[in-house]
DRENNU-503540 format. One line per 4 residues: number of its first residue (from 1); their letters; for each residue x, y, z of N, C-alpha, C. Coordinates in steps of 0.1 Angstrom, whole numbers, always signed. Last residue first. Layout:
N
NUM> A> X Y Z X Y Z X Y Z | ...
This chain:
327
327> ALRI> +1052 +1028 +949 +1064 +1021 +944 +1075 +1022 +955 | +1021 +1022 +964 +1032 +1031 +961 +1044 +1022 +958 | +987 +1019 +961 +999 +1012 +960 +1010 +1021 +956 | +953 +1019 +970 +966 +1027 +970 +977 +1017 +970
323> GAAK> +926 +1013 +970 +934 +1008 +959 +948 +1016 +958 | +909 +1017 +990 +912 +1029 +981 +920 +1025 +970 | +909 +992 +1003 +896 +997 +997 +899 +1009 +987 | +936 +991 +1011 +931 +982 +1001 +918 +987 +995
319> IIKA> +937 +1013 +1029 +945 +1013 +1018 +940 +1003 +1007 | +918 +1004 +1048 +916 +1016 +1041 +924 +1017 +1028 | +931 +981 +1058 +918 +980 +1052 +915 +992 +1043 | +954 +992 +1069 +956 +982 +1057 +942 +981 +1050
315> YRDA> +945 +1005 +1091 +949 +1013 +1079 +951 +1004 +1067 | +940 +983 +1108 +929 +993 +1104 +933 +1001 +1092 | +964 +970 +1111 +953 +963 +1105 +942 +973 +1100 | +979 +990 +1123 +984 +985 +1111 +972 +978 +1103
311> EQNC> +965 +993 +1147 +965 +1004 +1138 +969 +999 +1124 | +972 +968 +1159 +958 +971 +1156 +957 +982 +1146 | +999 +970 +1161 +994 +960 +1153 +979 +963 +1149 | +1001 +992 +1180 +1007 +993 +1166 +1001 +983 +1157
307> FTAF> +989 +980 +1202 +983 +992 +1196 +988 +993 +1182 | +1008 +961 +1209 +995 +957 +1206 +988 +968 +1198 | +1030 +979 +1216 +1031 +969 +1205 +1018 +964 +1200 | +1018 +992 +1237 +1022 +1000 +1225 +1023 +990 +1213
303> REPS> +1017 +972 +1256 +1005 +978 +1251 +1007 +986 +1238 | +1045 +968 +1260 +1036 +957 +1255 +1023 +963 +1250 | +1055 +992 +1268 +1060 +986 +1256 +1050 +976 +1250 | +1028 +1013 +1281 +1039 +1004 +1283 +1043 +998 +1269
299> EGMP> +1022 +1047 +1269 +1018 +1033 +1272 +1031 +1025 +1275 | +1021 +1075 +1265 +1031 +1069 +1274 +1028 +1055 +1278 | +1005 +1103 +1259 +1001 +1089 +1260 +1010 +1082 +1270 | +989 +1136 +1258 +1001 +1126 +1261 +996 +1112 +1263
295> EASL> +973 +1150 +1231 +971 +1144 +1244 +983 +1134 +1246 | +972 +1181 +1214 +978 +1168 +1215 +976 +1163 +1229 | +967 +1207 +1208 +956 +1198 +1208 +961 +1184 +1208 | +988 +1223 +1215 +988 +1218 +1201 +976 +1208 +1199
291> DALR> +984 +1228 +1241 +984 +1240 +1232 +983 +1235 +1217 | +989 +1203 +1251 +975 +1207 +1250 +974 +1219 +1241 | +1017 +1203 +1251 +1010 +1194 +1241 +995 +1199 +1240 | +1020 +1222 +1271 +1025 +1225 +1257 +1019 +1216 +1247
287> AKLE> +1009 +1209 +1293 +1004 +1221 +1289 +1008 +1225 +1274 | +1026 +1186 +1295 +1011 +1184 +1293 +1005 +1197 +1287 | +1050 +1199 +1301 +1048 +1192 +1288 +1034 +1190 +1285 | +1043 +1209 +1327 +1048 +1218 +1316 +1046 +1212 +1302
283> PTGL> +1036 +1187 +1343 +1026 +1197 +1339 +1030 +1206 +1328 | +1048 +1155 +1332 +1051 +1168 +1338 +1040 +1178 +1334 | +1044 +1132 +1319 +1035 +1134 +1331 +1038 +1148 +1337 | +1062 +1129 +1299 +1048 +1132 +1295 +1039 +1135 +1307
279> AKAA> +1084 +1123 +1315 +1084 +1135 +1308 +1070 +1139 +1304 | +1076 +1097 +1324 +1078 +1108 +1334 +1078 +1121 +1327 | +1076 +1084 +1299 +1064 +1085 +1307 +1065 +1096 +1317 | +1103 +1085 +1292 +1093 +1092 +1283 +1080 +1094 +1291
275> ASQI> +1115 +1070 +1312 +1119 +1085 +1310 +1108 +1092 +1302 | +1103 +1046 +1307 +1101 +1053 +1320 +1104 +1067 +1319 | +1113 +1039 +1282 +1099 +1041 +1284 +1096 +1049 +1297 | +1141 +1037 +1289 +1136 +1048 +1279 +1121 +1050 +1281
271> VAVI> +1140 +1016 +1307 +1146 +1029 +1311 +1140 +1040 +1302 | +1129 +995 +1291 +1122 +999 +1303 +1127 +1013 +1308 | +1149 +992 +1271 +1135 +996 +1267 +1128 +1002 +1280 | +1169 +982 +1287 +1171 +995 +1281 +1157 +1001 +1277
267> EPPT> +1158 +957 +1294 +1161 +967 +1305 +1164 +981 +1300 | +1154 +944 +1269 +1143 +949 +1277 +1146 +959 +1288 | +1176 +955 +1242 +1174 +947 +1255 +1162 +953 +1263 | +1165 +954 +1210 +1169 +963 +1220 +1166 +956 +1234
263> KAPG> +1155 +938 +1189 +1164 +932 +1198 +1171 +942 +1208 | +1153 +965 +1165 +1149 +952 +1170 +1160 +946 +1179 | +1158 +999 +1176 +1161 +988 +1167 +1156 +974 +1173 | +1130 +1016 +1191 +1144 +1013 +1190 +1146 +1002 +1179
259> WLGY> +1105 +1042 +1190 +1109 +1028 +1187 +1125 +1028 +1189 | +1077 +1060 +1199 +1091 +1059 +1201 +1095 +1044 +1199 | +1051 +1079 +1181 +1056 +1068 +1190 +1072 +1068 +1190 | +1021 +1097 +1177 +1035 +1097 +1176 +1041 +1086 +1186
255> WTTM> +991 +1098 +1156 +998 +1096 +1169 +1013 +1094 +1166 | +963 +1113 +1144 +977 +1111 +1142 +983 +1109 +1155 | +932 +1095 +1140 +941 +1105 +1147 +955 +1103 +1142 | +899 +1091 +1127 +913 +1089 +1126 +921 +1099 +1134
251> TMEP> +872 +1089 +1123 +877 +1091 +1137 +892 +1089 +1137 | +851 +1087 +1102 +862 +1096 +1102 +867 +1099 +1116 | +828 +1072 +1103 +840 +1065 +1101 +853 +1074 +1102 | +807 +1090 +1106 +812 +1083 +1118 +825 +1075 +1116
247> FGSE> +798 +1116 +1092 +808 +1106 +1088 +814 +1099 +1100 | +782 +1139 +1099 +776 +1127 +1092 +785 +1116 +1087 | +793 +1158 +1114 +789 +1162 +1100 +784 +1150 +1092 | +800 +1145 +1137 +788 +1154 +1137 +783 +1158 +1123
243> VLTP> +823 +1133 +1126 +812 +1125 +1130 +799 +1133 +1131 | +839 +1154 +1123 +834 +1148 +1111 +823 +1139 +1114 | +831 +1179 +1147 +838 +1167 +1143 +832 +1163 +1130 | +830 +1216 +1143 +824 +1202 +1145 +833 +1191 +1141
239> VDPL> +845 +1242 +1160 +846 +1234 +1148 +840 +1220 +1151 | +845 +1254 +1184 +834 +1258 +1175 +834 +1250 +1162 | +868 +1247 +1197 +855 +1242 +1202 +843 +1245 +1193 | +897 +1241 +1193 +887 +1246 +1183 +873 +1241 +1187
235> SKSR> +909 +1230 +1215 +915 +1242 +1209 +906 +1248 +1198 | +895 +1208 +1221 +894 +1220 +1231 +900 +1232 +1225 | +877 +1193 +1195 +890 +1197 +1200 +888 +1209 +1210 | +849 +1171 +1200 +855 +1184 +1195 +868 +1186 +1202
231> RTGT> +853 +1135 +1197 +848 +1147 +1203 +855 +1160 +1198 | +865 +1115 +1182 +851 +1113 +1187 +845 +1125 +1194 | +882 +1124 +1151 +881 +1120 +1165 +867 +1120 +1170 | +888 +1153 +1130 +885 +1139 +1132 +885 +1136 +1147
227> VGIA> +870 +1183 +1124 +881 +1176 +1130 +877 +1161 +1131 | +864 +1210 +1101 +861 +1198 +1107 +873 +1192 +1114 | +873 +1233 +1091 +859 +1231 +1089 +855 +1217 +1095 | +896 +1259 +1096 +893 +1245 +1099 +878 +1243 +1098
223> RLKG> +913 +1280 +1074 +900 +1278 +1081 +899 +1263 +1083 | +943 +1299 +1076 +936 +1288 +1072 +923 +1287 +1080 | +950 +1323 +1087 +955 +1320 +1074 +949 +1308 +1068 | +944 +1330 +1114 +935 +1334 +1103 +940 +1332 +1089
219> AKVL> +959 +1321 +1134 +964 +1334 +1128 +954 +1338 +1117 | +947 +1297 +1139 +946 +1308 +1149 +949 +1321 +1144 | +956 +1283 +1117 +942 +1285 +1119 +940 +1297 +1128 | +983 +1283 +1123 +979 +1290 +1111 +964 +1292 +1111
215> PLSA> +984 +1268 +1146 +988 +1282 +1147 +984 +1290 +1134 | +976 +1242 +1135 +967 +1250 +1144 +971 +1264 +1145 | +996 +1229 +1120 +986 +1238 +1113 +977 +1246 +1122 | +1013 +1213 +1135 +1019 +1222 +1125 +1009 +1233 +1120
211> PMSD> +996 +1200 +1154 +1008 +1207 +1158 +1014 +1216 +1148 | +973 +1187 +1141 +973 +1200 +1146 +986 +1207 +1150 | +975 +1171 +1109 +975 +1171 +1124 +978 +1185 +1129 | +953 +1176 +1082 +966 +1177 +1088 +965 +1176 +1103
207> FMFT> +938 +1174 +1051 +937 +1169 +1064 +951 +1170 +1070 | +929 +1200 +1028 +940 +1192 +1034 +935 +1187 +1048 | +920 +1214 +996 +918 +1211 +1010 +929 +1202 +1015 | +930 +1224 +971 +916 +1227 +976 +915 +1225 +991
203> VQGG> +960 +1242 +963 +953 +1229 +965 +940 +1233 +972 | +967 +1268 +960 +972 +1259 +949 +965 +1245 +951 | +960 +1287 +979 +950 +1282 +970 +954 +1273 +959 | +978 +1295 +998 +978 +1302 +985 +968 +1297 +975
199> ILDT> +974 +1276 +1018 +971 +1290 +1021 +970 +1298 +1008 | +984 +1254 +1004 +970 +1255 +1008 +966 +1269 +1011 | +1011 +1260 +1003 +1003 +1260 +990 +988 +1260 +993 | +1017 +1259 +1030 +1020 +1271 +1023 +1011 +1271 +1010
195> LAPA> +1011 +1232 +1036 +1003 +1243 +1042 +1005 +1256 +1035 | +1032 +1220 +1022 +1018 +1217 +1018 +1009 +1228 +1024 | +1055 +1229 +1035 +1053 +1233 +1021 +1038 +1231 +1017 | +1049 +1217 +1062 +1051 +1232 +1059 +1049 +1236 +1045
191> SGKY> +1047 +1189 +1062 +1035 +1197 +1063 +1037 +1212 +1059 | +1067 +1171 +1037 +1065 +1178 +1050 +1052 +1186 +1050 | +1067 +1172 +1007 +1078 +1168 +1015 +1077 +1175 +1029 | +1034 +1162 +996 +1045 +1172 +997 +1056 +1165 +1006
187> PAHV> +1010 +1150 +972 +1019 +1148 +984 +1030 +1158 +984 | +979 +1154 +963 +991 +1161 +961 +1000 +1159 +973 | +953 +1136 +947 +962 +1137 +959 +975 +1144 +955 | +924 +1150 +933 +938 +1145 +931 +946 +1147 +943
183> ASIG> +891 +1141 +938 +901 +1151 +940 +915 +1144 +939 | +857 +1136 +938 +869 +1133 +930 +879 +1145 +932 | +834 +1122 +962 +840 +1133 +954 +853 +1128 +947 | +821 +1104 +978 +819 +1103 +963 +825 +1114 +955
179> TLMK> +823 +1103 +1005 +815 +1114 +999 +813 +1113 +984 | +839 +1081 +1011 +826 +1083 +1018 +817 +1093 +1012 | +861 +1084 +994 +853 +1072 +993 +839 +1074 +999 | +871 +1109 +1004 +867 +1108 +990 +858 +1096 +988
175> FLEG> +878 +1101 +1030 +868 +1111 +1028 +863 +1111 +1014 | +899 +1083 +1024 +887 +1078 +1031 +875 +1088 +1029 | +917 +1101 +1014 +912 +1090 +1005 +899 +1085 +1011 | +922 +1117 +1036 +916 +1123 +1024 +911 +1113 +1015
171> ALHG> +933 +1099 +1054 +920 +1105 +1057 +914 +1111 +1045 | +956 +1093 +1040 +946 +1083 +1041 +933 +1088 +1045 | +970 +1118 +1043 +967 +1113 +1030 +955 +1102 +1030 | +971 +1120 +1071 +964 +1130 +1064 +961 +1125 +1049
167> PVGN> +987 +1097 +1078 +973 +1097 +1081 +965 +1108 +1074 | +1008 +1090 +1049 +1006 +1095 +1062 +991 +1096 +1065 | +1010 +1083 +1022 +1008 +1073 +1032 +1006 +1078 +1046 | +1032 +1109 +1011 +1024 +1097 +1007 +1022 +1088 +1019
163> SSSA> +1029 +1139 +1030 +1037 +1128 +1024 +1027 +1117 +1020 | +1012 +1158 +1039 +1026 +1160 +1042 +1035 +1150 +1035 | +988 +1166 +1013 +992 +1159 +1025 +1007 +1161 +1027 | +960 +1181 +996 +974 +1180 +1000 +976 +1171 +1012
159> FSCG> +938 +1176 +969 +940 +1177 +984 +954 +1174 +987 | +921 +1193 +942 +931 +1185 +948 +932 +1186 +963 | +900 +1198 +913 +903 +1199 +927 +914 +1189 +932 | +890 +1195 +887 +898 +1206 +890 +902 +1208 +905
155> SPRA> +871 +1177 +879 +885 +1175 +875 +894 +1186 +878 | +847 +1184 +891 +852 +1170 +892 +866 +1168 +887 | +833 +1207 +905 +846 +1208 +897 +853 +1194 +897 | +812 +1201 +920 +810 +1210 +909 +822 +1212 +900
151> KVYR> +824 +1186 +940 +815 +1179 +930 +812 +1188 +918 | +836 +1206 +955 +844 +1197 +947 +836 +1190 +937 | +814 +1220 +965 +824 +1227 +958 +832 +1218 +949 | +801 +1201 +980 +794 +1207 +969 +804 +1214 +960
147> ILDT> +820 +1195 +999 +816 +1185 +991 +809 +1191 +978 | +823 +1221 +1012 +834 +1215 +1005 +829 +1204 +995 | +797 +1225 +1023 +802 +1234 +1012 +814 +1227 +1005 | +797 +1204 +1042 +788 +1204 +1031 +792 +1213 +1019
143> VNHI> +817 +1213 +1059 +819 +1201 +1051 +810 +1200 +1039 | +821 +1249 +1056 +817 +1237 +1063 +819 +1225 +1054 | +829 +1270 +1040 +828 +1273 +1054 +824 +1260 +1062 | +844 +1282 +1011 +840 +1269 +1018 +840 +1272 +1033
139> SSDA> +855 +1302 +998 +840 +1303 +1000 +835 +1291 +1008 | +886 +1311 +1013 +878 +1303 +1005 +863 +1305 +1008 | +904 +1324 +1028 +896 +1333 +1019 +887 +1324 +1010 | +917 +1303 +1041 +909 +1312 +1049 +900 +1321 +1041
135> PVLL> +916 +1271 +1025 +922 +1285 +1026 +912 +1294 +1034 | +908 +1244 +1048 +907 +1251 +1035 +913 +1264 +1036 | +911 +1213 +1065 +915 +1227 +1063 +912 +1231 +1049 | +904 +1192 +1091 +901 +1194 +1077 +902 +1209 +1074
131> QLPT> +927 +1179 +1114 +917 +1189 +1111 +916 +1190 +1096 | +931 +1150 +1135 +934 +1157 +1122 +923 +1168 +1121 | +940 +1148 +1170 +931 +1146 +1158 +936 +1154 +1146 | +968 +1132 +1184 +961 +1145 +1181 +952 +1142 +1169
127> SALS> +989 +1119 +1209 +979 +1117 +1199 +971 +1130 +1197 | +1022 +1108 +1220 +1010 +1117 +1220 +1001 +1114 +1208 | +1037 +1084 +1224 +1041 +1097 +1229 +1028 +1106 +1231 | +1041 +1049 +1231 +1034 +1060 +1224 +1037 +1073 +1231
123> TIPT> +1072 +1031 +1234 +1061 +1037 +1239 +1054 +1046 +1229 | +1086 +1010 +1219 +1090 +1014 +1233 +1078 +1021 +1240 | +1091 +983 +1197 +1082 +993 +1202 +1085 +997 +1217 | +1118 +977 +1179 +1113 +974 +1192 +1104 +985 +1196
119> FDKL> +1119 +966 +1144 +1119 +976 +1155 +1114 +971 +1168 | +1113 +949 +1124 +1127 +953 +1126 +1129 +964 +1136 | +1085 +944 +1123 +1094 +934 +1128 +1108 +938 +1131 | +1073 +967 +1112 +1067 +960 +1124 +1077 +951 +1131
115> PDHP> +1087 +974 +1089 +1084 +984 +1100 +1078 +979 +1113 | +1114 +958 +1076 +1100 +955 +1080 +1096 +965 +1092 | +1132 +975 +1051 +1131 +969 +1064 +1116 +966 +1066 | +1131 +986 +1026 +1144 +981 +1030 +1144 +974 +1044
111> LKPY> +1101 +974 +1009 +1108 +983 +1018 +1121 +977 +1022 | +1081 +969 +985 +1095 +966 +987 +1101 +976 +996 | +1055 +978 +985 +1057 +963 +983 +1072 +960 +987 | +1039 +1001 +1006 +1051 +998 +998 +1055 +983 +997
107> LSPN> +1016 +1000 +1021 +1017 +1009 +1010 +1028 +1005 +1000 | +1017 +984 +1043 +1006 +982 +1034 +1007 +990 +1021 | +1039 +994 +1057 +1040 +980 +1051 +1028 +977 +1041 | +1032 +1021 +1064 +1040 +1018 +1053 +1040 +1004 +1048
103> IVQA> +1018 +1022 +1089 +1011 +1022 +1076 +1019 +1018 +1064 | +1035 +1023 +1110 +1027 +1011 +1108 +1019 +1010 +1096 | +1046 +1049 +1105 +1055 +1037 +1107 +1048 +1024 +1105 | +1026 +1067 +1105 +1030 +1062 +1092 +1040 +1050 +1093
99> SVNI> +1024 +1078 +1130 +1018 +1065 +1128 +1020 +1060 +1114 | +1057 +1092 +1132 +1043 +1093 +1132 +1037 +1079 +1129 | +1086 +1085 +1153 +1079 +1086 +1141 +1064 +1088 +1143 | +1117 +1084 +1165 +1104 +1090 +1168 +1097 +1092 +1155
95> LLTL> +1141 +1060 +1173 +1132 +1066 +1163 +1120 +1072 +1169 | +1175 +1059 +1185 +1161 +1057 +1186 +1153 +1064 +1174 | +1205 +1048 +1196 +1198 +1053 +1184 +1184 +1049 +1185 | +1212 +1037 +1220 +1218 +1050 +1216 +1213 +1055 +1203
91> GNPA> +1203 +1011 +1225 +1196 +1023 +1231 +1202 +1036 +1228 | +1215 +992 +1211 +1221 +995 +1224 +1214 +1007 +1231 | +1214 +977 +1185 +1203 +978 +1195 +1208 +980 +1209 | +1228 +996 +1159 +1230 +987 +1170 +1219 +988 +1180
87> AKAV> +1206 +1002 +1130 +1216 +1006 +1140 +1217 +995 +1151 | +1188 +996 +1111 +1201 +990 +1109 +1211 +994 +1120 | +1166 +1011 +1119 +1164 +996 +1118 +1178 +989 +1117 | +1176 +1036 +1117 +1174 +1031 +1130 +1173 +1016 +1130
83> MDAG> +1176 +1039 +1089 +1188 +1041 +1096 +1187 +1035 +1110 | +1149 +1035 +1083 +1158 +1025 +1079 +1172 +1026 +1086 | +1138 +1060 +1091 +1135 +1047 +1099 +1145 +1036 +1096 | +1148 +1077 +1072 +1152 +1078 +1085 +1149 +1066 +1093
79> ITGS> +1134 +1066 +1049 +1148 +1067 +1049 +1154 +1068 +1064 | +1106 +1066 +1054 +1113 +1053 +1053 +1128 +1055 +1054 | +1091 +1088 +1054 +1097 +1084 +1067 +1105 +1072 +1066 | +1084 +1091 +1027 +1074 +1089 +1037 +1079 +1084 +1051
75> AGGR> +1109 +1098 +1015 +1102 +1085 +1013 +1092 +1082 +1024 | +1123 +1120 +1040 +1123 +1114 +1026 +1116 +1101 +1026 | +1145 +1133 +1066 +1133 +1132 +1058 +1134 +1125 +1045 | +1159 +1133 +1093 +1163 +1126 +1081 +1150 +1123 +1073
71> NDVV> +1171 +1150 +1120 +1160 +1150 +1110 +1165 +1144 +1097 | +1180 +1142 +1150 +1186 +1141 +1137 +1174 +1139 +1127 | +1185 +1153 +1183 +1176 +1151 +1172 +1182 +1152 +1159 | +1200 +1139 +1210 +1203 +1147 +1198 +1194 +1144 +1187
67> LPQK> +1199 +1141 +1242 +1192 +1135 +1232 +1192 +1143 +1219 | +1225 +1140 +1267 +1219 +1147 +1255 +1211 +1137 +1247 | +1216 +1128 +1299 +1224 +1127 +1287 +1217 +1134 +1276 | +1198 +1124 +1319 +1211 +1131 +1322 +1221 +1128 +1311
63> LIEA> +1173 +1115 +1317 +1183 +1105 +1315 +1197 +1111 +1318 | +1159 +1139 +1323 +1157 +1128 +1332 +1168 +1117 +1330 | +1168 +1156 +1303 +1170 +1160 +1317 +1169 +1148 +1326 | +1159 +1142 +1281 +1173 +1144 +1283 +1176 +1148 +1297
59> MPQT> +1131 +1145 +1285 +1137 +1132 +1286 +1152 +1133 +1288 | +1127 +1172 +1279 +1127 +1168 +1293 +1132 +1153 +1295 | +1134 +1169 +1250 +1141 +1178 +1259 +1139 +1174 +1274 | +1117 +1151 +1237 +1131 +1147 +1240 +1138 +1156 +1249
55> VLRG> +1092 +1164 +1235 +1093 +1152 +1244 +1108 +1149 +1247 | +1097 +1185 +1217 +1091 +1188 +1230 +1093 +1176 +1240 | +1106 +1170 +1195 +1115 +1179 +1203 +1110 +1183 +1216 | +1083 +1156 +1187 +1095 +1149 +1191 +1105 +1158 +1199
51> VVDT> +1065 +1177 +1180 +1062 +1168 +1191 +1075 +1161 +1196 | +1080 +1187 +1158 +1076 +1196 +1169 +1074 +1187 +1182 | +1083 +1165 +1141 +1095 +1172 +1146 +1092 +1180 +1159 | +1057 +1160 +1134 +1065 +1150 +1141 +1077 +1156 +1147
47> PGGA> +1049 +1185 +1122 +1043 +1180 +1135 +1051 +1170 +1142 | +1078 +1203 +1110 +1066 +1196 +1108 +1061 +1190 +1121 | +1103 +1213 +1116 +1092 +1222 +1115 +1078 +1216 +1114 | +1125 +1193 +1097 +1123 +1202 +1108 +1111 +1211 +1106
43> PFPI> +1112 +1164 +1079 +1119 +1177 +1080 +1116 +1184 +1093 | +1113 +1131 +1093 +1106 +1141 +1085 +1114 +1154 +1088 | +1122 +1111 +1111 +1123 +1109 +1096 +1115 +1119 +1088 | +1143 +1116 +1136 +1129 +1120 +1132 +1129 +1120 +1117
39> VVRV> +1164 +1098 +1158 +1161 +1101 +1143 +1146 +1104 +1142 | +1183 +1106 +1183 +1169 +1104 +1180 +1166 +1108 +1166 | +1211 +1094 +1200 +1206 +1100 +1187 +1192 +1096 +1185 | +1223 +1102 +1231 +1214 +1094 +1224 +1209 +1101 +1211
35> PGSP> +1256 +1104 +1245 +1245 +1110 +1238 +1236 +1100 +1230 | +1262 +1077 +1269 +1266 +1088 +1260 +1254 +1094 +1254 | +1251 +1056 +1282 +1266 +1059 +1284 +1271 +1070 +1275 | +1221 +1054 +1300 +1228 +1056 +1287 +1242 +1061 +1290
31> YGNG> +1235 +1024 +1313 +1228 +1031 +1302 +1221 +1043 +1307 | +1249 +1009 +1331 +1255 +1022 +1327 +1247 +1029 +1316 | +1235 +986 +1339 +1246 +985 +1329 +1251 +998 +1323 | +1211 +1008 +1352 +1215 +994 +1349 +1224 +993 +1337
27> WSLS> +1196 +1031 +1361 +1200 +1029 +1347 +1204 +1014 +1344 | +1168 +1040 +1377 +1180 +1031 +1379 +1184 +1026 +1365 | +1159 +1074 +1381 +1157 +1061 +1375 +1170 +1053 +1377 | +1144 +1094 +1407 +1155 +1090 +1398 +1152 +1076 +1392
23> PLGA> +1112 +1112 +1405 +1121 +1102 +1411 +1132 +1098 +1401 | +1109 +1148 +1400 +1108 +1134 +1395 +1117 +1124 +1402 | +1113 +1173 +1408 +1104 +1165 +1416 +1103 +1151 +1412 | +1127 +1186 +1388 +1134 +1183 +1401 +1126 +1173 +1409
19> LQAS> +1119 +1195 +1364 +1119 +1181 +1366 +1125 +1176 +1379 | +1122 +1222 +1365 +1109 +1217 +1363 +1108 +1202 +1365 | +1150 +1224 +1366 +1142 +1227 +1378 +1128 +1222 +1377 | +1159 +1220 +1341 +1160 +1209 +1350 +1152 +1212 +1363
15> GLTA> +1135 +1233 +1316 +1147 +1234 +1325 +1147 +1223 +1335 | +1128 +1227 +1284 +1123 +1225 +1297 +1134 +1224 +1307 | +1134 +1249 +1258 +1139 +1238 +1267 +1132 +1239 +1280 | +1114 +1252 +1228 +1119 +1257 +1241 +1123 +1246 +1250
11> VGTK> +1103 +1244 +1205 +1116 +1239 +1208 +1122 +1245 +1221 | +1077 +1255 +1205 +1079 +1241 +1203 +1092 +1235 +1207 | +1082 +1282 +1208 +1076 +1275 +1219 +1078 +1260 +1218 | +1092 +1287 +1183 +1100 +1290 +1195 +1095 +1283 +1207
7> MFQR> +1071 +1279 +1167 +1083 +1271 +1167 +1092 +1274 +1179 | +1053 +1300 +1174 +1050 +1286 +1177 +1062 +1277 +1177 | +1067 +1323 +1166 +1064 +1321 +1180 +1061 +1307 +1183 | +1066 +1317 +1138 +1078 +1318 +1145 +1077 +1317 +1160
3> RNM> +1038 +1316 +1133 +1046 +1304 +1132 +1059 +1305 +1139 | +1020 +1334 +1159 +1024 +1332 +1146 +1034 +1320 +1145 | +990 +1332 +1178 +1005 +1329 +1179 +1009 +1327 +1164
């Protein structure tokens, strides 16, 4: 599947007929009373945008109101997230973000909001492993090759990420610590430009979540030499996990979640979470997420809040060990 076909699939509308079998929800207080703005704090075409659009389309059918995606990229997701943090807590402005939402507090000493306290966790959406990528025409065919290649060029290698502080960045830093290699981090404004430079050989390797980069692997433009997680990806069954390659610590995943502003009423949170869970339970959406090696989640608000805190603690330890601090 080429990139154009992938994006067409990623934004295709799930028709109302596909959702006809779902039970109706009780809105309470007339929610939603109009279009719901869903801020995605990264550019269009990246993995957060792809997953977000796939989920919001059937949710709109369930809620019987438009869910309007608003891409507001910049500052590792901080700009778009801040818009939601300062929005009225009425359920009409929501945030779909990657796990960077809980990573940023450990990276940035002065944020315009508290990513953990100024939002209401609603639900997790999907989780996908990262894949370790190199150019398709590279001489690197496995993790051992990559380590050997970089160690032979201690000042001439770099690794890309879609932004500072995202899981792909931290996976690269953890990989450096575990292997003893030296590579300069090259942050980009989204996965698309980073992947373009990786294909062209401007950077040496990249950890990236599968929604944006899997089609490029399938098309032969990139080579996957490892995946994070505890088991191999069904989409790349011949690619070993980093655990199999001797790095049991490399079990990081990229996950996507849904938040509202702090103090969003519990009854509204319940409606949104229910709509998301029902959308994630449809065979059509499950299949499309599976095509991206993403697994649907849909936890309760309480379990999602606990999960966010656990992930924040986990990444804080990596950031401290790597000595990462961003202005």
